[in-house]
C-alpha positions as CSV (number, residue, x, y, z in Angstrom):
1,X,36.4,160.0,83.5
2,X,36.5,157.6,80.6
3,X,39.8,156.8,79.1
4,X,40.1,157.4,75.5
5,X,40.6,154.3,73.5
6,X,43.7,154.3,71.4
7,X,43.1,154.1,67.8
8,X,44.9,151.4,66.0
9,X,46.7,152.8,63.0
10,X,45.6,151.1,59.8
11,X,48.2,150.0,57.4
12,X,48.3,151.6,53.9
13,X,47.8,149.3,50.9
14,X,51.5,149.5,50.1
15,X,52.4,148.4,53.7
16,X,49.9,145.6,53.5
17,X,51.4,144.4,50.2
18,X,54.9,144.7,51.7
19,X,54.0,142.7,54.8
20,X,52.4,140.0,52.6
21,X,55.4,139.8,50.3
22,X,57.8,139.5,53.4
23,X,55.6,136.8,54.9
24,X,55.3,134.9,51.6
25,X,58.9,135.1,50.4
26,X,61.1,135.6,53.5
27,X,59.2,133.8,56.3
28,X,60.4,130.3,56.8
29,X,58.0,127.4,57.1
30,X,59.6,124.8,59.3
31,X,59.3,121.0,58.7
32,X,57.7,120.7,62.1
33,X,54.9,123.1,61.1
34,X,54.3,121.2,57.8
35,X,54.2,117.9,59.9
36,X,51.6,119.4,62.3
37,X,49.5,120.7,59.4
38,X,49.3,117.2,57.8
39,X,48.7,115.5,61.2
40,X,45.9,117.9,62.2
41,X,44.3,117.7,58.7
42,X,44.2,113.9,59.1
43,X,42.6,114.1,62.5
44,X,39.9,116.6,61.3
45,X,39.0,114.5,58.3
46,X,38.8,111.4,60.5
47,X,36.5,113.3,62.8
48,X,34.1,113.8,59.9
49,X,34.8,117.4,58.8
50,X,34.9,118.2,55.1
51,X,38.3,119.1,53.5
52,X,37.3,122.7,53.1
53,X,36.2,123.0,56.7
54,X,39.4,121.4,58.0
55,X,41.5,123.8,55.9
56,X,39.6,126.8,57.1
57,X,40.2,125.8,60.8
58,X,43.9,125.2,60.1
59,X,44.3,128.6,58.4
60,X,42.9,130.2,61.6
61,X,45.0,128.1,64.0
62,X,48.4,128.4,62.5
63,X,50.7,131.1,63.8
64,X,53.1,131.2,60.8
65,X,51.8,133.9,58.5
66,X,53.5,132.3,55.4
67,X,51.8,129.0,56.0
68,X,48.5,130.8,56.8
69,X,48.6,132.5,53.5
70,X,49.3,129.2,51.7
71,X,46.5,127.4,53.4
72,X,44.1,130.3,52.7
73,X,45.0,130.1,49.0
74,X,44.6,126.3,49.0
75,X,41.2,126.6,50.8
76,X,40.0,129.2,48.2
77,X,40.9,127.0,45.2
78,X,39.6,123.7,46.7
79,X,36.3,125.4,47.6
80,X,36.1,126.5,44.0
81,X,36.1,122.9,42.9
82,X,39.8,122.2,42.1
83,X,41.5,118.9,43.2
84,X,43.4,119.2,46.5
85,X,46.5,117.6,45.0
86,X,46.5,119.9,41.9
87,X,46.3,123.0,44.2
88,X,49.1,121.7,46.5
89,X,51.3,121.2,43.4
90,X,51.4,125.0,43.0
91,X,53.3,125.3,46.3
92,X,56.3,122.9,45.8
93,X,58.4,124.6,48.5
94,X,55.8,123.8,51.2
95,X,54.4,120.5,49.7
96,X,57.2,118.4,48.1
97,X,56.2,116.2,45.1
98,X,56.4,113.0,47.2
99,X,53.5,114.1,49.4
100,X,51.5,115.6,46.6
101,X,51.7,112.3,44.7
102,X,50.6,110.3,47.8
103,X,47.6,112.7,48.3
104,X,46.7,112.3,44.5
105,X,46.8,108.6,44.8
106,X,44.5,108.8,47.9
107,X,42.0,111.0,46.1
108,X,41.9,108.7,43.1
109,X,41.3,105.6,45.3
110,X,38.9,107.5,47.7
111,X,41.3,107.0,50.6
112,X,42.5,110.5,51.3
113,X,42.6,109.8,55.1
114,X,44.8,106.8,54.7
115,X,47.1,108.8,52.4
116,X,47.4,111.6,55.0
117,X,48.1,108.9,57.7
118,X,50.9,107.5,55.5
119,X,52.3,111.0,54.9
120,X,52.3,111.8,58.6
121,X,54.2,108.6,59.4
122,X,56.7,109.3,56.6
123,X,57.2,112.9,57.8
124,X,57.7,111.8,61.5
125,X,60.3,109.2,60.5
126,X,62.1,111.8,58.2
127,X,62.0,114.3,61.0
128,X,63.4,111.8,63.5
129,X,66.3,110.8,61.2
130,X,67.2,114.5,60.5
131,X,67.1,115.3,64.2
132,X,69.3,112.4,65.0
133,X,71.9,113.5,62.4
134,X,71.8,117.2,63.5
135,X,72.0,116.3,67.2
136,X,75.1,114.1,66.6
137,X,76.9,116.9,64.7
138,X,76.6,119.4,67.5
139,X,79.4,118.0,69.7
140,X,82.1,117.7,67.0
141,X,81.1,121.2,65.6
142,X,81.5,122.8,69.1
143,X,84.8,121.1,69.7
144,X,86.2,122.2,66.2
145,X,85.1,125.8,66.7
146,X,86.6,125.9,70.2
147,X,89.9,124.4,68.8
148,X,90.0,127.1,66.1
149,X,89.2,129.8,68.6
150,X,92.0,128.7,70.9
151,X,94.4,128.4,67.9
152,X,93.7,132.0,66.8
153,X,94.1,133.3,70.4
154,X,97.4,131.4,70.8
155,X,98.9,132.7,67.5
156,X,97.7,136.3,67.9
157,X,98.1,137.0,71.6
158,X,100.1,134.4,73.5
159,X,102.8,133.0,71.2
160,X,104.0,136.5,69.8
161,X,105.0,137.4,73.4
162,X,106.6,134.1,74.0
163,X,108.6,133.8,70.8
164,X,110.2,137.3,71.0
165,X,113.0,135.7,73.1
166,X,114.1,133.6,70.0
167,X,114.8,136.8,68.0
168,X,118.0,137.2,70.1
169,X,119.4,133.8,69.2
170,X,122.6,133.9,67.1
171,X,122.4,130.3,66.0
172,X,120.0,129.0,63.4
173,X,116.6,128.0,64.9
174,X,115.2,124.5,64.3
175,X,112.7,124.1,61.5
176,X,109.6,123.6,63.7
177,X,110.4,126.8,65.6
178,X,110.9,128.8,62.3
179,X,107.5,127.5,61.0
180,X,105.8,128.4,64.2
181,X,107.4,131.9,64.2
182,X,106.3,132.5,60.6
183,X,102.7,131.4,61.3
184,X,102.7,133.6,64.5
185,X,104.2,136.6,62.7
186,X,101.6,136.3,60.0
187,X,98.6,135.9,62.3
188,X,99.7,138.6,64.7
189,X,99.2,141.3,62.1
190,X,95.6,142.6,61.8
191,X,95.9,143.3,58.1
192,X,96.8,139.6,57.4
193,X,93.9,138.4,59.5
194,X,91.5,140.6,57.5
195,X,92.9,139.2,54.2
196,X,92.8,135.6,55.5
197,X,89.1,136.1,56.6
198,X,88.2,137.6,53.2
199,X,90.0,134.6,51.5
200,X,88.1,132.1,53.6
201,X,84.7,133.8,52.9
202,X,85.4,133.9,49.2
203,X,86.6,130.3,49.1
204,X,83.4,129.1,51.0
205,X,81.2,131.3,48.7
206,X,82.9,129.9,45.6
207,X,82.7,126.3,46.9
208,X,79.0,126.5,47.7
209,X,78.2,128.2,44.4
210,X,80.1,125.5,42.4
211,X,78.4,122.9,44.5
212,X,74.9,124.2,43.5
213,X,75.6,125.1,39.8
214,X,78.3,122.7,38.6
215,X,77.0,119.1,38.2
216,X,80.5,117.8,37.6
217,X,81.9,119.5,40.7
218,X,79.0,118.3,42.8
219,X,79.4,114.7,41.6
220,X,83.1,114.8,42.3
221,X,82.6,116.1,45.9
222,X,79.7,113.7,46.6
223,X,81.8,110.8,45.4
224,X,84.7,111.8,47.6
225,X,82.2,112.0,50.6
226,X,81.3,108.3,50.1
227,X,84.9,107.3,50.6
228,X,85.6,109.4,53.7
229,X,86.6,107.4,56.8
230,X,83.6,107.1,59.2
231,X,81.6,109.8,57.5
232,X,81.4,107.9,54.2
233,X,79.6,104.9,55.9
234,X,77.2,107.3,57.6
235,X,76.3,109.0,54.4
236,X,75.6,105.7,52.7
237,X,73.4,104.6,55.5
238,X,71.5,107.9,55.5
239,X,70.8,107.8,51.8
240,X,69.7,104.1,52.0
241,X,67.4,104.9,54.9
242,X,65.8,107.8,52.9
243,X,65.6,105.6,49.7
244,X,63.9,102.7,51.4
245,X,61.6,104.8,53.6
246,X,60.4,107.1,50.7
247,X,60.0,104.2,48.2
248,X,58.0,102.0,50.7
249,X,55.7,105.0,51.4
250,X,55.0,105.7,47.7
251,X,54.5,102.0,47.0
252,X,52.0,101.7,49.9
253,X,50.1,104.7,48.3
254,X,49.7,102.6,45.1
255,X,51.9,104.9,43.0
256,X,53.4,103.1,40.0
257,X,56.9,101.9,40.7
258,X,58.5,103.8,37.8
259,X,57.1,107.1,39.1
260,X,57.8,106.1,42.7
261,X,61.5,105.5,42.0
262,X,61.8,108.8,40.1
263,X,60.3,110.8,43.0
264,X,62.5,108.8,45.5
265,X,65.6,109.9,43.6
266,X,64.9,113.5,44.5
267,X,64.9,112.8,48.2
268,X,68.4,111.3,48.3
269,X,71.0,113.9,49.4
270,X,73.9,112.3,47.5
271,X,73.9,112.9,43.7
272,X,75.3,109.4,43.0
273,X,72.1,107.9,44.5
274,X,69.9,110.3,42.6
275,X,71.7,109.4,39.3
276,X,71.5,105.7,40.0
277,X,67.8,105.8,40.8
278,X,67.0,107.9,37.7
279,X,68.7,105.4,35.5
280,X,66.9,102.5,37.4
281,X,63.5,104.2,36.7
282,X,64.4,104.3,32.9
283,X,65.4,100.6,33.0
284,X,62.1,99.8,34.8
285,X,60.2,101.2,31.8
286,X,62.2,98.7,29.7
287,X,61.1,95.8,31.9
288,X,64.3,95.3,33.9
289,X,63.6,94.6,37.6
290,X,64.7,97.2,40.2
291,X,66.9,94.7,42.0
292,X,68.8,93.8,38.8
293,X,69.3,97.5,38.0
294,X,70.6,98.4,41.4
295,X,73.1,95.5,41.3
296,X,75.0,97.6,38.8
297,X,75.9,100.0,41.7
298,X,77.5,97.7,44.3
299,X,79.3,100.6,46.0
300,X,76.0,102.3,46.6
301,X,73.6,99.4,47.4
302,X,74.7,96.6,49.6
303,X,73.7,93.0,48.7
304,X,71.2,93.2,51.6
305,X,69.2,95.9,49.7
306,X,69.2,94.2,46.4
307,X,68.3,90.8,47.8
308,X,65.5,92.2,49.9
309,X,64.1,94.0,46.8
310,X,64.4,90.9,44.7
311,X,62.5,88.8,47.2
312,X,59.8,91.6,47.4
313,X,59.5,91.6,43.5
314,X,59.1,87.8,43.4
315,X,56.6,87.6,46.3
316,X,54.7,90.8,45.3
317,X,55.4,92.4,48.8
318,X,58.1,94.8,47.8
319,X,56.5,97.6,49.9
320,X,56.6,95.4,53.1
321,X,60.2,94.5,52.6
322,X,61.2,98.1,51.8
323,X,59.5,99.1,55.1
324,X,61.7,96.5,56.9
325,X,64.8,97.9,55.1
326,X,63.8,101.4,56.2
327,X,63.3,100.3,59.8
328,X,66.7,98.5,59.7
329,X,68.7,101.5,58.3
330,X,66.8,104.1,60.4
331,X,67.8,102.1,63.6
332,X,71.3,101.7,62.2
333,X,71.7,105.4,61.5
334,X,70.2,106.2,65.0
335,X,72.7,103.9,66.7
336,X,75.6,105.1,64.6
337,X,74.8,108.8,65.2
338,X,74.3,108.3,68.9
339,X,77.8,106.8,69.1
340,X,79.2,109.3,66.7
341,X,80.6,111.5,69.5
342,X,82.3,108.5,71.0
343,X,83.8,107.6,67.5
344,X,84.9,111.1,66.6
345,X,86.3,112.0,70.1
346,X,89.5,110.0,69.8
347,X,90.2,111.7,66.3
348,X,89.7,115.1,67.9
349,X,91.9,114.3,70.9
350,X,94.7,113.0,68.7
351,X,94.5,116.1,66.4
352,X,94.5,118.4,69.4
353,X,97.4,116.4,70.9
354,X,99.4,116.7,67.7
355,X,98.9,120.4,67.5
356,X,99.8,121.0,71.1
357,X,102.7,118.7,70.9
358,X,104.0,120.4,67.7
359,X,103.8,123.8,69.4
360,X,105.6,122.5,72.6
361,X,108.4,120.9,70.4
362,X,108.8,124.2,68.5
363,X,109.1,126.2,71.7
364,X,111.3,123.7,73.7
365,X,113.8,122.7,71.0
366,X,115.7,126.0,70.8
367,X,115.7,126.2,74.6
368,X,117.2,122.7,74.8
369,X,119.8,123.7,72.2
370,X,120.7,126.8,74.2
371,X,121.2,124.8,77.4
372,X,123.4,122.3,75.6
373,X,125.6,125.2,74.3
374,X,126.1,126.3,77.9
């Protein structure tokens, strides 16, 4: 007896279009996948394959459907005679302007492989920096979430039962006890928790919306961030690391400094650095050196940065000195973020101690007064 082969149901044209739309618009392409794409493309070109052949192989190899579709589109247009950089420019979400410009410079100079190598190095350093920052934030985030969870549990379950004994007191309760009872009474009612949750969600939604759409609000928040204790210094170092790393990579790719500074501005997470670099690029067009322009922002750029750039401008080795700056700030950020848990731990312990101490005082004070009366 031969088993009947199961027929695979073919998708209808509508289902195919729906799957393609979901893959193209909803499937996320991770930074790691982009990094592997550039690295593998560089290796294949180095091995002697043509650009079209390398792209065809990568389109078959990748498991991400969205990236597969993008590579297929790029392959089709490149095989049709279009410039690789021009085609990549049509996919800004996958290929940011910085990498497109570096590839364009490589095509013009006939050094595409070198450009891809430089991009691969840049992406790896960016990935390492981002991973270091995210890794350092896990511990404080877990502790804060745990503290909030314990706080909600205490005020909704434990304290309401404990504080019922104070309702029978004839004398006036101390202020800390009255505050604690008010908070506990509010949190112990489910309707209040629902309203509080809705308020927090609306507040976060409004905050994020304003941060994205309002330039004044975003500038105000980003300026405050720079002056925060501990975090402010870390934010400055991260932005300086990205600034020096990106600008050095673009300069090595022989991209004009005015254009390189403009592209670099987009990679900085803090808007103050973006604005300062955009203004510096405008001043560069007027003949003002970059080091002189950056000196106008002493709170953003340390003397080390401006002096190193000035030396690079005078010696003609600005890309080499920017690379040294990038290495210095990358190492500095790496050390700071590795010690971030150690730095933030005392702050969390003190905060937790103050909260626990405040609750203990609020509970003990009325009992102590009652004992004294007896």
